[in-house]
Kinemage of the C-alpha trace (Angstrom):
@kinemage 1
@onewidth
@group {chain A} dominant
@subgroup {mainchain}
@vectorlist {calphas} color= white
{ca unk a 1} P 104.382 121.192 82.778
{ca unk a 2} L 100.994 122.358 83.929
{ca unk a 3} L 100.250 122.558 87.592
{ca unk a 4} L 96.519 121.976 87.149
{ca unk a 5} L 94.358 118.987 86.399
{ca unk a 6} L 90.681 118.094 86.460
{ca unk a 7} L 89.190 115.412 88.634
{ca unk a 8} L 85.594 114.289 88.399
{ca unk a 9} L 84.032 112.232 91.131
{ca unk a 10} L 81.695 110.168 88.977
{ca unk a 11} L 78.015 109.348 89.614
{ca unk a 12} L 78.762 105.890 91.059
{ca unk a 13} L 80.980 107.355 93.788
{ca unk a 14} L 78.551 110.214 94.489
{ca unk a 15} L 75.713 107.707 94.846
{ca unk a 16} L 77.813 105.697 97.341
{ca unk a 17} L 78.451 108.879 99.366
{ca unk a 18} L 82.226 108.753 98.793
{ca unk a 19} L 82.768 112.419 97.870
{ca unk a 20} L 84.300 113.387 101.218
{ca unk a 21} L 86.578 110.366 101.394
{ca unk a 22} L 87.839 110.913 97.846
{ca unk a 23} L 88.477 114.628 98.391
{ca unk a 24} L 90.355 113.756 101.590
{ca unk a 25} L 92.608 111.344 99.644
{ca unk a 26} L 93.232 114.049 97.044
{ca unk a 27} L 94.147 116.761 99.543
{ca unk a 28} L 96.269 114.365 101.618
{ca unk a 29} L 98.269 113.739 98.420
{ca unk a 30} L 99.171 117.428 98.314
{ca unk a 31} L 96.644 118.746 95.805
{ca unk a 32} L 94.999 122.127 96.367
{ca unk a 33} L 91.337 122.425 95.424
{ca unk a 34} L 90.976 125.466 93.165
{ca unk a 35} L 87.290 124.969 92.343
{ca unk a 36} L 84.624 122.384 93.110
{ca unk a 37} L 80.927 121.964 92.346
{ca unk a 38} L 78.271 119.308 92.171
{ca unk a 39} L 76.431 119.143 88.873
{ca unk a 40} L 74.298 116.806 86.791
{ca unk a 41} L 75.563 116.565 83.247
{ca unk a 42} L 73.195 116.757 80.310
{ca unk a 43} L 73.611 114.414 77.363
{ca unk a 44} L 75.000 117.339 75.315
{ca unk a 45} L 77.482 118.340 78.020
{ca unk a 46} L 78.700 114.777 78.652
{ca unk a 47} L 78.874 114.091 74.910
{ca unk a 48} L 80.921 117.226 74.370
{ca unk a 49} L 83.233 116.438 77.263
{ca unk a 50} L 83.906 112.897 76.041
{ca unk a 51} L 83.857 113.797 72.339
{ca unk a 52} L 87.394 112.437 71.961
{ca unk a 53} L 85.843 108.979 72.497
{ca unk a 54} L 82.917 109.519 70.107
{ca unk a 55} L 83.991 106.774 67.677
{ca unk a 56} L 84.697 104.232 70.405
{ca unk a 57} L 82.157 101.468 71.108
{ca unk a 58} L 81.761 102.501 74.769
{ca unk a 59} L 80.907 106.165 74.030
{ca unk a 60} L 77.116 105.903 74.383
{ca unk a 61} L 77.390 103.840 77.573
{ca unk a 62} L 79.863 106.376 78.988
{ca unk a 63} L 77.535 109.301 78.258
{ca unk a 64} L 74.598 107.395 79.741
{ca unk a 65} L 76.604 106.611 82.886
{ca unk a 66} L 77.907 110.167 83.317
{ca unk a 67} L 74.355 111.547 83.030
{ca unk a 68} L 72.870 108.948 85.413
{ca unk a 69} L 73.332 111.116 88.498
{ca unk a 70} L 75.268 114.048 89.882
{ca unk a 71} L 79.041 114.253 89.603
{ca unk a 72} L 81.616 116.480 91.289
{ca unk a 73} L 84.174 118.169 89.016
{ca unk a 74} L 87.205 119.537 90.872
{ca unk a 75} L 89.979 121.754 89.510
{ca unk a 76} L 93.194 120.768 91.254
{ca unk a 77} L 96.607 122.368 91.534
{ca unk a 78} L 99.940 120.785 92.347
{ca unk a 79} L 103.365 120.541 90.764
{ca unk a 80} L 103.168 117.819 88.084
{ca unk a 81} L 99.407 117.671 88.658
{ca unk a 82} L 98.339 115.505 85.705
{ca unk a 83} L 100.855 112.712 86.225
{ca unk a 84} L 100.584 112.770 90.005
{ca unk a 85} L 96.781 112.598 89.896
{ca unk a 86} L 96.814 109.738 87.377
{ca unk a 87} L 99.114 107.839 89.731
{ca unk a 88} L 96.834 108.620 92.706
{ca unk a 89} L 93.689 107.337 90.987
{ca unk a 90} L 95.220 104.150 89.556
{ca unk a 91} L 94.387 102.048 86.520
{ca unk a 92} L 91.016 102.418 84.791
{ca unk a 93} L 90.177 98.856 85.802
{ca unk a 94} L 90.151 98.784 89.625
{ca unk a 95} L 91.168 95.102 89.551
{ca unk a 96} L 94.454 96.220 87.975
{ca unk a 97} L 94.904 99.354 90.090
{ca unk a 98} L 97.692 99.558 92.647
{ca unk a 99} L 96.841 99.140 96.328
{ca unk a 100} L 95.880 102.405 98.000
{ca unk a 101} L 94.794 104.143 94.795
{ca unk a 102} L 91.384 105.785 94.649
{ca unk a 103} L 90.049 103.313 92.099
{ca unk a 104} L 91.363 100.292 94.031
{ca unk a 105} L 89.668 101.604 97.175
{ca unk a 106} L 86.376 102.904 95.786
{ca unk a 107} L 85.633 101.716 92.223
{ca unk a 108} L 83.452 98.730 91.344
{ca unk a 109} L 84.398 98.109 87.710
{ca unk a 110} L 86.161 99.456 84.660
{ca unk a 111} L 82.931 101.200 83.630
{ca unk a 112} L 82.053 102.510 87.096
{ca unk a 113} L 85.507 103.538 88.215
{ca unk a 114} L 84.694 106.358 90.671
{ca unk a 115} L 86.871 109.141 89.233
{ca unk a 116} L 88.076 110.809 86.069
{ca unk a 117} L 91.497 112.407 85.722
{ca unk a 118} L 92.853 114.482 82.838
{ca unk a 119} L 95.326 112.553 80.688
{ca unk a 120} L 97.496 115.467 79.517
{ca unk a 121} L 98.267 119.089 80.340
{ca unk a 122} L 96.452 120.192 77.178
{ca unk a 123} L 93.327 118.202 78.019
{ca unk a 124} L 93.446 119.412 81.633
{ca unk a 125} L 93.110 123.023 80.462
{ca unk a 126} L 90.243 122.142 78.099
{ca unk a 127} L 88.462 120.011 80.704
{ca unk a 128} L 88.771 122.586 83.485
{ca unk a 129} L 87.301 125.227 81.142
{ca unk a 130} L 84.388 122.858 80.389
{ca unk a 131} L 83.259 123.095 84.025
{ca unk a 132} L 84.680 126.303 85.511
{ca unk a 133} L 84.957 129.978 84.605
{ca unk a 134} L 88.119 131.918 85.445
{ca unk a 135} L 86.216 133.622 88.255
{ca unk a 136} L 85.235 130.249 89.744
{ca unk a 137} L 88.863 129.105 89.721
{ca unk a 138} L 89.806 131.527 92.492
{ca unk a 139} L 92.867 132.668 90.529
{ca unk a 140} L 93.060 135.875 92.546
{ca unk a 141} L 93.077 134.235 95.970
{ca unk a 142} L 96.178 132.970 97.699
{ca unk a 143} L 95.915 129.333 98.594
């Protein structure tokens, strides 16, 4: 099991000034931040990141949304990181998310759901590498 996962605070949550509150929820749940940055995705970058969804009907809307403003990718570390983070963020549709989850607290809709979380250990490694170099991941620093 990997001990790393990728979170992205999406443009809707950044626009609503929720970055600090979301990071607080993440760290209070025992995750260590290994790297963080604010960035604005290009169409090519967002399309590449979400390429797994390229054939799905929502792909173009997703790329448009993810390029609509800045987002905050965060590399996280914790035992059982992927599963624990998915539980912390809740269901994709905030109306179906458990009480206290990030999406229940901060998301407006299934499309604008505040955060992304890796869905597997394999994808976590790929997604982290999409945003961060090894040097940026602070691998050589105790934390």
